[in-house]
C-alpha positions in Angstrom: 56.1 118.5 23.1 55.5 114.9 21.0 52.6 116.5 19.8 55.0 120.0 18.1 57.5 117.2 17.2 54.8 114.9 14.6 54.0 118.0 13.1 57.4 119.7 12.5 57.7 115.6 10.5 54.8 115.6 9.0 55.0 118.9 7.6 58.5 118.1 6.2 57.3 115.3 4.9 54.5 116.8 2.6 57.5 119.6 1.7 59.7 117.2 0.0 56.8 115.1 -1.4 55.8 118.0 -3.6 56.9 117.8 -6.7 56.0 121.8 -8.1 60.0 122.4 -8.2 63.4 120.6 -8.0 64.2 123.5 -5.0 62.3 121.0 -2.6 65.4 119.4 -0.6 66.9 123.1 -0.6 64.0 124.1 1.1 63.3 121.4 3.4 66.9 122.4 4.6 66.1 126.1 5.3 63.0 125.0 7.0 65.2 123.1 9.2 67.3 126.1 9.8 64.4 128.0 10.2 63.1 126.0 12.9 66.4 125.3 14.9 67.4 129.3 14.6 63.8 129.8 16.3 64.5 127.0 19.1 67.8 128.2 19.3 66.5 131.8 20.0 63.6 131.2 22.5 65.9 128.9 24.4 68.8 131.2 24.7 66.1 134.1 25.6 65.0 131.7 28.3 68.7 130.8 29.2 69.5 134.7 29.4 66.6 135.3 32.3 67.7 132.6 34.2 71.4 134.0 33.8 69.7 137.1 35.1 67.7 135.4 37.6 70.7 133.5 39.3 73.0 136.9 38.9 70.4 139.0 41.1 70.7 135.7 43.5 74.0 135.6 43.7 74.3 139.2 44.1 72.1 139.0 47.1 74.3 135.9 48.7 77.7 138.3 48.4 75.6 141.3 50.6 74.2 139.0 52.5 78.0 137.0 53.2 79.9 139.9 53.1 77.6 141.4 55.9 78.6 138.2 58.4 82.0 139.7 59.9 82.0 136.1 62.1 81.2 133.6 59.1 83.7 130.6 59.4 82.0 128.9 56.1 81.8 131.0 53.6 80.8 128.9 50.8 78.0 127.1 52.6 76.4 130.4 53.6 76.8 131.6 50.3 74.9 128.4 49.0 71.8 129.2 51.5 71.8 132.6 50.4 72.0 131.9 46.6 69.2 129.1 47.2 66.9 130.9 49.5 66.6 133.8 46.4 66.2 131.9 43.3 63.2 130.6 42.8 63.2 126.5 43.0 62.8 125.4 39.9 62.6 128.8 37.8 62.3 128.0 34.2 63.2 124.3 35.4 66.5 125.0 36.1 68.4 123.5 39.2 71.2 125.2 40.7 74.6 122.6 40.8 77.6 124.5 42.3 77.9 127.5 44.4 81.3 128.9 45.1 82.5 131.5 47.7 86.1 132.6 48.2 87.5 135.0 50.1 90.7 136.8 49.4 93.4 136.4 52.8 92.0 139.5 54.8 88.2 138.6 53.7 88.0 142.0 52.2 87.1 140.7 49.0 84.9 137.6 48.2 84.7 136.2 44.7 81.5 134.2 44.0 79.9 131.8 41.1 77.0 130.0 40.4 76.2 127.6 37.9 72.8 126.1 37.1 71.5 124.0 34.5 68.2 124.4 32.6 66.8 122.2 30.1 66.0 123.2 26.8 62.5 123.6 24.9 63.2 123.4 21.4 66.8 122.4 21.0 66.5 119.5 22.9 64.7 118.0 18.9 69.1 118.6 17.8 70.4 116.7 20.8 70.6 119.6 23.3 69.0 118.6 25.9 70.0 121.4 28.1 72.3 124.7 28.7 74.4 125.2 31.6 74.1 128.8 33.2 76.4 130.6 35.3 76.9 133.7 36.8 79.7 135.6 38.8 80.4 138.3 41.2 82.5 140.1 43.8 81.7 142.1 47.1 84.2 144.4 48.4 83.7 144.6 52.2 84.7 147.9 53.7 84.8 147.4 57.4 83.8 150.0 59.7 85.0 150.1 63.1 83.2 149.6 66.4 84.2 150.6 70.0 82.1 148.4 71.9 81.4 148.6 76.3 79.6 145.7 77.3 78.0 146.9 80.9 77.1 143.7 83.0 75.2 143.5 86.4 77.5 141.7 88.8 75.3 141.9 91.7 75.0 139.3 94.7 71.6 138.1 92.9 73.6 137.1 89.7 75.4 134.2 92.1 73.3 131.3 90.0 73.4 133.1 87.0 77.3 134.3 87.0 78.4 131.4 84.4 75.2 131.9 82.3 76.2 135.5 81.7 79.9 134.5 81.0 79.1 132.4 78.5 76.7 134.7 77.0 79.3 137.5 76.5 81.7 135.6 75.4 79.5 134.0 72.9 79.1 137.8 71.4 82.7 138.4 71.4 83.1 135.2 69.8 80.4 136.2 67.2 82.4 139.7 66.6 86.4 138.3 66.4 85.7 135.1 65.4 88.8 132.8 65.3 90.9 135.8 65.3 93.3 136.4 68.3 92.3 140.4 67.0 90.6 142.3 65.0 90.9 145.4 62.9 89.2 148.4 64.0 87.4 146.1 66.9 87.8 147.5 70.3 86.1 145.7 73.2 85.5 147.0 77.1 84.1 145.5 79.9 82.2 147.5 82.8 81.0 144.7 86.0 79.2 146.7 88.6 77.8 146.5 91.6 76.6 149.1 94.6 80.2 150.7 92.5 82.6 150.2 90.1 86.0 149.2 89.9 88.6 151.5 88.2 91.5 149.3 88.9 93.8 150.6 91.9 96.7 151.7 88.6 94.2 154.9 87.8 94.5 157.1 91.3 95.0 159.7 89.2 91.9 160.0 88.8 91.1 159.7 93.0 91.1 162.7 95.5 95.0 162.1 97.1 93.5 162.8 100.5 90.6 160.0 100.7 93.1 157.5 99.6 95.0 157.8 103.4 94.1 157.7 106.6 95.0 159.4 109.8 98.2 157.7 109.6 98.8 158.4 105.7 99.8 155.1 105.4 97.2 152.2 105.9 94.5 152.9 103.2 96.9 153.1 99.9 98.2 149.2 100.4 94.5 148.0 100.4 92.5 150.3 98.1 90.7 147.9 95.7 89.9 150.3 92.8 86.7 151.0 93.7 85.1 154.7 93.7 82.5 157.2 95.2 80.8 159.2 92.7 81.1 162.8 91.9 78.2 164.9 93.5 76.7 168.0 91.7 75.2 166.2 88.5 78.6 164.9 87.8 78.1 161.8 88.4 75.4 162.1 85.0 77.8 163.5 83.0 81.1 162.2 80.8 83.3 165.2 82.3 86.9 163.6 82.8 88.5 164.0 86.2 91.4 166.4 85.9 93.7 167.5 89.4 93.2 170.5 88.6 89.4 170.4 89.2 88.9 168.9 92.8 85.2 168.0 92.4 85.8 166.4 89.1 87.8 163.8 91.2 86.6 160.6 92.6 86.6 159.5 96.4 88.2 156.1 96.5 85.9 153.4 98.0 86.8 152.5 101.5 84.2 150.6 103.2 83.9 151.9 106.9 85.4 149.2 109.6 82.4 148.4 111.6 80.9 145.3 113.4 79.5 143.6 110.2 82.6 144.3 108.4 85.8 144.1 110.9 88.4 143.8 108.3 91.4 145.1 110.5 93.1 144.7 113.4 95.7 146.9 114.5 98.6 145.2 116.5 101.1 147.0 118.6 104.1 146.2 120.1 107.7 148.0 121.0 111.1 147.2 120.0 114.7 148.5 120.4 116.7 148.9 117.6 120.6 148.4 118.1 120.9 151.9 119.9 118.4 150.6 122.1 115.6 153.2 120.9 112.2 151.9 120.8 110.5 151.5 117.8 106.4 151.1 118.3 105.1 149.6 115.3 101.7 148.9 114.2 100.5 145.9 111.8 97.2 145.7 110.1 95.6 142.1 109.1 92.9 142.6 106.4 90.0 139.9 106.2 89.6 138.4 102.6 87.2 140.4 100.5 83.9 141.0 100.0 84.7 142.4 103.2 87.5 144.9 103.9 87.9 148.7 102.5 86.4 146.8 99.1 83.4 145.2 100.7 81.7 144.4 97.6 83.6 146.3 95.3 83.2 144.3 91.8 85.4 143.1 89.6 88.5 145.9 87.6 86.8 147.1 84.0 88.9 146.2 81.0 89.1 149.2 78.7 88.5 148.8 75.6 91.0 146.4 73.2 91.2 144.5 69.9 93.0 141.9 71.6 90.2 138.8 72.4 92.0 137.1 75.4 92.1 140.0 77.2 88.0 140.9 76.6 87.7 137.2 78.0 90.1 137.4 80.8 87.8 139.9 81.9 85.0 138.1 81.9 86.5 135.5 83.4 86.9 137.4 86.4 84.1 138.7 87.3 82.2 136.9 90.5 78.6 137.8 91.9 78.9 141.0 94.9 76.9 143.4 96.0 74.0 145.3 95.3 72.5 146.9 92.3 73.2 150.2 91.0 72.8 150.2 87.3 73.5 153.6 86.5 76.9 153.6 87.6 77.5 151.2 84.9 75.9 152.8 82.4 77.9 156.2 82.9 81.2 154.2 83.7 80.1 153.0 79.6 79.8 156.5 78.8 83.4 157.6 80.2 84.7 154.7 78.2 83.3 155.6 75.2 83.3 159.3 75.7 86.2 161.1 73.4 86.6 163.8 76.3 88.1 160.9 78.6 90.5 160.2 75.6 94.3 160.5 76.9 93.1 159.2 80.0 92.9 155.0 79.6 95.8 153.3 79.3 96.3 150.1 77.1 95.5 149.7 73.8 92.8 152.1 74.1 95.8 154.9 74.5 98.0 153.5 71.8 95.4 153.7 69.3 93.9 156.7 70.2 90.8 155.6 71.7 87.7 156.7 72.1 87.5 158.7 68.6 85.5 161.2 68.5 81.7 161.3 67.7 80.6 160.3 64.5 84.1 159.9 63.2 83.7 157.9 59.6 83.8 154.2 59.8 83.4 154.1 63.5 80.5 152.9 65.5 79.7 153.0 69.2 78.0 150.7 71.3 76.9 150.0 74.9 75.2 146.9 75.9 73.6 147.1 79.1 72.4 144.2 81.4 70.8 144.0 84.4 68.6 141.1 86.6 67.2 143.6 88.7 65.8 146.9 90.4 68.5 150.1 91.5 69.1 149.4 95.1 70.0 151.5 97.8 68.9 150.0 101.6 69.7 151.2 105.1 73.0 150.5 106.5 75.1 149.3 102.7 78.1 151.4 102.2 77.7 152.2 98.0 79.6 154.5 95.8 77.2 157.1 97.4 78.1 156.2 100.7 75.7 155.6 103.1 71.8 155.9 102.7 71.5 158.2 106.0 73.8 160.8 104.6 71.6 161.8 101.9 74.0 162.1 99.0 71.0 161.6 96.5 68.8 164.0 97.6 67.1 161.7 100.1 67.5 159.4 103.3 64.5 157.6 102.1 65.2 154.1 100.3 62.1 154.6 98.0 62.8 158.1 96.8 66.8 157.3 96.5 66.2 154.1 94.1 63.5 156.4 91.9 66.5 159.2 92.1 68.8 156.3 90.5 66.2 155.4 88.1 66.0 159.1 87.3 69.9 158.9 87.0 69.9 155.5 84.5 67.4 157.5 82.2 69.3 160.8 82.1 72.9 158.9 81.0 70.9 156.6 78.6 69.4 159.6 76.8 72.9 161.3 77.0 74.5 158.6 75.2 71.5 158.0 72.4 71.8 161.9 71.9 75.9 161.2 70.7 74.3 158.6 68.9 75.9 155.7 70.5 73.7 152.5 69.9 72.0 151.1 73.2 71.0 147.9 73.6 69.9 146.7 77.3 69.0 143.2 78.4 66.6 142.7 81.4 67.2 139.6 82.5 64.7 137.1 84.5 62.9 140.2 85.8 59.3 140.5 86.7 58.9 143.4 87.3 56.9 145.5 84.6 58.8 149.1 85.9 61.9 147.9 85.5 61.4 146.0 82.4 60.1 149.4 80.5 63.0 151.6 82.2 65.3 149.3 80.5 63.4 149.5 77.4 63.3 153.4 77.5 67.0 153.1 77.8 67.5 151.3 74.6 68.1 153.1 71.2 64.7 151.8 70.1 62.8 148.6 71.1 64.7 146.1 69.0 67.1 146.9 71.0 65.9 146.0 74.4 65.5 142.5 75.0 63.4 140.4 77.6 65.8 137.4 78.5 63.6 135.5 80.7 66.2 132.4 81.7 69.4 131.5 80.9 69.2 130.1 77.3 66.8 133.4 76.7 70.3 135.4 78.0 72.6 133.4 75.4 70.1 134.1 72.7 70.0 137.9 73.6 74.0 138.2 73.4 73.9 136.4 70.2 71.3 138.4 68.6 73.3 141.4 69.3 76.6 140.4 68.1 74.7 139.7 65.2 73.4 143.3 65.2 77.0 144.8 66.3 78.5 142.6 62.9 75.6 144.4 60.7 76.8 147.6 62.1 80.7 146.6 61.5 80.3 146.2 57.6 79.2 149.3 55.1 78.5 147.4 51.5 
């Protein structure tokens, strides 16, 4: 640049020394103006190119920030994305400021960026640099999400339940952010073991006679909410229960009173009333769980809700009991998302007309299915399929029964995916290649399957799923 400056000055001196015409000073001025215009044009062109590049980087940042539903610092995220998309020292320009300002409900984000570009020619005239500005606005059209977390609550999770609760809460925090409630976001929870607890308030779904013993009074008071699943393939579909069709109802889960589960002791005594008539009284005393009629019954499901604290409470209440029947958790997750069950669920699902129809505009349905082990059906263990010896799965052989459970899981996963439900699966601390393959084939695709070998990986998997679900919630 110093050589160019010397050439221009030398040319000006020679031109001004000429005596060929009296117009030399005027021509010199014109030459200066011409050089200035050329320099201005070149630097202006450079600044326009920088502005175009800055605008593109800002647009990309706006789309990225807009997709981050749970972001709490729009400014920091915007600066990071602008820097990533604006090549360092492009045309010598340096980004000096980036702002991102959301409106009150975070549906519109206004972004600006400022960069300083050194001039190539105009600095000869006292202008060493120019300021380039760009602005954009992104409108976030937030779609709805119906999500059910189907989580392994079996006894093998005893040492890892704290980690599971932390991982599940991390996903909830990503989706809800700092909000106590979220618009068009509904999250449910299905803890499972060898049965699923639908809650004692849903007796209408249960065969009435299965709630009673021979005295017609004992069982209803001690039913814990777990149910046996249905026969004839109804344990693999989303047929809703109906009082007019007995086969669609569920049988109350009552672990028999036996040596290993001796949970009640009838005490009989005789007293007399004021007329002198004898009165026979019978008293039953139930032992604390996991013993009792609900032996190894997990915590109650949480129907989908847009209230963050309700989901967190359901997670907090989870406990590790019983053996593993993954298919039971999966089918109840599907039932919570199936529009065929609309009107059967209570709470926020009832007040919001949930679940919505499949493929409803601006509504996504998803399941997160997590387990730490293989399906299990051992002799002498009472489950949602009764005892193994009853052969309700078509066999009394343990190995064949467990394969039947695997097949049922695959059937349910395939059915959900056919309804465009996104299925995320997490295999936690599992060494068996066959179980991992089963869980991977259950997922929507290989990218929706996570092999978490320890607690840190479990949390990372749930966080990645949370970020993915956030992306699904935002349409740009």
